[in-house]
C-alpha positions in Angstrom: 103.0 100.2 81.0 101.6 96.9 80.9 103.7 93.6 80.3 101.9 92.6 77.5 102.7 96.0 76.2 106.1 95.4 75.3 108.3 94.1 72.2 109.1 90.8 72.3 112.3 89.6 73.8 112.6 93.2 75.5 114.3 93.3 78.7 111.8 94.8 81.6 111.8 95.3 85.6 108.6 94.7 86.9 107.1 97.7 89.1 104.0 96.5 90.6 101.9 93.7 91.1 99.4 94.5 93.3 96.6 93.8 91.2 97.6 90.3 90.3 95.1 87.3 91.9 96.5 86.0 95.1 97.6 83.0 93.6 98.9 83.8 90.3 101.2 86.1 92.6 102.2 83.2 95.5 103.3 81.7 92.3 105.4 84.4 90.7 107.2 84.3 93.9 107.7 80.5 94.2 110.1 81.3 91.1 111.1 84.2 92.1 109.5 86.4 90.6 108.8 89.7 92.3 108.7 93.8 91.8 112.2 94.8 90.9 112.9 91.7 89.0 113.7 92.0 85.6 111.9 89.4 82.6 111.5 89.8 79.1 108.6 88.4 77.4 109.4 85.5 75.4 106.3 84.6 73.5 102.4 85.2 73.4 100.8 82.8 72.0 97.7 83.6 69.5 93.8 83.3 70.6 94.7 84.8 73.9 96.5 81.7 74.9 99.1 82.3 77.6 102.5 84.6 77.8 105.9 82.9 78.6 108.6 85.4 80.4 111.6 84.9 81.2 114.1 85.3 83.8 117.0 83.7 85.7 117.1 81.6 83.1 113.9 79.9 83.5 110.4 80.6 81.3 107.3 80.7 83.0 104.1 80.6 81.4 101.0 82.9 82.7 97.5 83.7 81.5 97.4 87.3 79.5 94.8 88.3 81.6 97.5 88.5 84.3 100.3 89.6 82.6 97.8 92.4 81.9 97.8 93.5 85.5 101.8 93.5 85.6 103.2 97.1 85.6 106.8 97.1 84.1 109.8 99.5 83.5 112.1 99.7 80.8 115.3 98.8 82.2 
């Protein structure tokens, strides 16, 4: 399932980042987010706005079109 398909505040494990843009993948790696990381979707802003994800106590905003490319599974 995609990151944008989960309910808010649900913890999930990232299983595939292969289709994410290379620059976004580099940014996520800088924050320690990679395949196997546990994250939760905290906020989805309206009108196609960004998504806020949380991992290890830090909140990161990513574009919704990038969040759709992140494959996750329930923890």
